[in-house]
N, C-alpha and C positions, 0 to 999 in steps of 0.2 A: 527556495523551491525553484525547480527548473521548469520554465514555461515556454510555450511557442512564442515567436516574435510577433506574428500577426495571423489574421484569420486565413489568409491564403496559404500560409505554410502548413496549416493543419490538414489541408486537403491535398498536399503534394506528397511526393515520395520522400520518406524520412529514413535516415540511418539510425538504427536502434540496436541495443545490445542486450545479451542475456548471459549472466554468469553461471557457470556450471562446473562440475567435476569432469565433464566429458564434452567432446565436440558434438554439436547437434546441428546437422546440416538440414534435416527436415523435421521441424517441430511436429509433434503428434497431437492431433485433435482428440479430445476426450481423455487425455492423460493429465496428471497433476493432482495435487492435494485439493480436495473439495473444501477444506477449511482455511484456505488462504484468504487474504484480504477481500478479494472480489470473487471468491469461489474458484471453481476449477477453470483453468485456462493456462495460457502461456504468457509469462510475465517478462516484460522488457523495460528498458530504461534508456534515455537518450545520453546520459552521462556515462562514458566508457569507464572511468575510474570507479564509479559506484558499482558498475557491473563486475569489475574485478574484485571488489569487496564481497559481493554476493558469492562469487565463485569459490572463495576460500574460507568464509566465516565459519561454516558449520564443521569443517574438517581440519582447519589449520594446515592444509596441504595445497600444493600448487593445483590450479585448476585452469579453466579456459574462459576467455571472453569471446563469445560468439557474436558476430556482427551480421546484421541483416539490412536489407532495404525493404521497407514497408510501404506499400502503395495504399493510400487512404481513399483512392477514388471509389465513389459509390458505396462506401462503408458508413454505417450509422455508428456514431460515437457518443457515449455518455461522458461528458466532461464534468466530473464531480467537483472540480475546482470552481466551476461556475454555479454550482448549486449552493444553497445554504449549508453551513458547516454541519448542521444537525443531520442532513441527508447522508453525508459521508459517514458520520458516526453510526447511523442506523444501518447502513450497508455493511460496515465493519462488524457491528454486533451480530448481524444476521448470518455472517459467514464464519467468523471466528468462534471458537468454543471456549467457555470457561467453566470452572467447577464452582457453581454458585448455589447459594441456598435457594429454596423455593421462592422466598420473598423477592430476592434480588433477580432471579430468573423471570418472575412475573413482571417486575419493573422493566427489565430489558425488553420483554415482549410488548409491553405497552408503548415503549419508546419506538420500537421498530414499526408497530402498527400506525403510529401517529406521524412519524417522520420518514419512514422507509420509502423506497422508490422501486416500482416494478421494472426490472431491466432485462428480462430474458430475451427480448427482441433485439438488443443492441449487439453489434458485431464486436465492438471494442469498448472497454471501460478504462478511463484514465482518471487518476487522482493521486493523492498523497500516499506515500508508503507508511506502513505501520508494522515494524517487525515485532518480535515477541516482547522485547523490552518496552516498546512504545505502547503495546496493548495493555500493559499494566496501568497506564494512565487512564484508559477507558474503564478498566476495572475499578479504579479509584472513583471515577465519575459515577459508576453504577452503585457503588457502596456509599455514596454521599460523602466522600472524602475530598472531592474536587469539583469545582464549579465548571460550567460549560466554558466560560471565558478563560479560565485557567487551563482547561484541557486544550483549547485551541492554541494557547500560548506554549504549552508543553510540547505539542506535536511539531513545533518548529525548532526545537532545541538541537536536534541532531542533523538537521539539513539533509534529510534522506532523499529528497528529490521527489519527482513525480513518476509513477509507474504506469505502464501501458499493458493492459491485459487483453489478449485475444480470446474472444468468447465463441465465435461462430466458425463453421467450416469455411464460410466465405472469406473471413479474415485470414485464416490459415493459408488459403489459396493465394493470398496477395502478399506473402512474405517470402523473400528470397535470400538465402544464405550467401554471404560475401566472403567472410574470412573467420578464422579462429586464432586468437593470440593467447599465449601462455600468460596466466595470471599468477605471478610469483607470490607465494604466501609470505615470504620474507618482507615484502612491501605491503601488500594489500591487507593481510591479516592484522598487522600492526596498525594500519590506518583505520580499519573497521573497529578494532577494540578501543582505540583512542577516541573515535567518534562516539562510541557507545558509553565509554567511561565519562567523557565530558558531559554528555547529555544527562546521564544519571546524577552526576554531581550537581549540575545546574538545576535539575528537578528537586533534589533534596534541599537546595538553597531557596527554592521558590517560596515566596511569602504569601500569606493570606490565601491559601489554596481553596478555601470554601467561600471566598468573596465573589459574589455574582449570582448567577442563576444555577440552582441545584436541580438535579433530575426530578425531584419530587415537586418542584415548582412547575415542571413541564408536563408531567404525566399524572400528577396527583399523588397524594400520600397513600401509603400502603394500607390495604384493608385489614 
């Protein structure tokens, strides 16, 4: 996981990156998929190579790594890596969508109600990434096929890093485009697929997946 070195760095100007199929000089507030990890917003990462993987993964074509300077001054930030792991899971469940049975959906709603956090007032949300492959681990947790402890272990398998999601108009006003570099699919797509394949294989080899705390231990058994 990629983390800040110290508290002071979190309030300073940071160089961050966004992978895309196009050059984005002015990120648009109010755009983006509402079903992303932390809802609608503009997603960034500090690791430039991981941004390159973002840029090419969905198309297998060359893309762009857009680099920005983000001024944290006077912005409110929800650092999910400081919260209990259950809070991050609840935030993810509340934004991502799955095709669940009524029983499993009710189980998810009880979990969100118990562990979720109200965050509309935050300018920025920072926390672990969970792409589509990794969200299958959350589904396994919901369907009582994976314990909370094993879910936390699984989320570290691909080393996806920490993402930064701009949520407010104020945060969008404090980001400045610096450059855009070509992300070559010949390099980054291979890296991304290898990362995903290795994580999937490690997950399949994970032993005792139900050892630990199950979701029904946390929210009660189904009615």
